[in-house]
Steps between C-alpha positions, in 0.01 A plus 500: 500500500121473495298297745162340425199685627319374806196419284710264285648336808153454652372353173790254482440400864129445433578293190746289699241442773239403240741255336572343839127474569437319171793264557363416844153445354647267238689304766183456705312384188771243427487377859122466489527314170760264641286424805199441275686258272650317799158470663345362182782248464473383861125449459552326166752260648282424803190442288683261269629261762340196341644586158846540651468170684383320189782641292753405768354148524524464122868590505520877464817635654517786745676706235218447252244617754710803593537585133125472448414738783780736406379515139142562616610784729711662228218470247256656746742783575577562131129521419445742787813696409388521138162635605672748734745618233215531252288698747794727580569559131133574437486744793818668375360529147169645623674752726742600226220545247301715745804722552578504127834326545654221299474160667845360572542184704860376514569134431680488835170576675320217318786258559545605860132443577493157342839409649381595848187289446710198402728535803206546737320202350809281531559592864132469590463159336824348616423461870153338487603265221821400673327442832218284364712303254732384777228309685442130435188393308333305780576752774331814378330472176219246497163665561372227733802520730417853612133432584 
């Protein structure tokens, strides 16, 4: 029975470590993206207090306001995810052409990137929209009441 050489074992270990490094880098990038989208949504909700109050005073339900902010967060995340997937595909194509390889990007990679963007956008937009939509129109949302 033959055993793999130590060079092959070392190469497999290095490849495993490199894969783990890239997975960790991807996780950090997703976390940074989620924090960025959540921060933008919190600022958006705080800056639009008068609009929220007016809509509530005119009869908009809490669910309608939550849906609005959730849709905005998902749209923002999908646009950012699309740019990220496009940039990743372009970087892959450039690297592959430099090395003389064929460019192959699995559909699972495209779908996974956009799916992660949608989930992150939904989670990041849900909390600020839910929090602000639950307040009454006169209590929080008129611009003169906070000055």
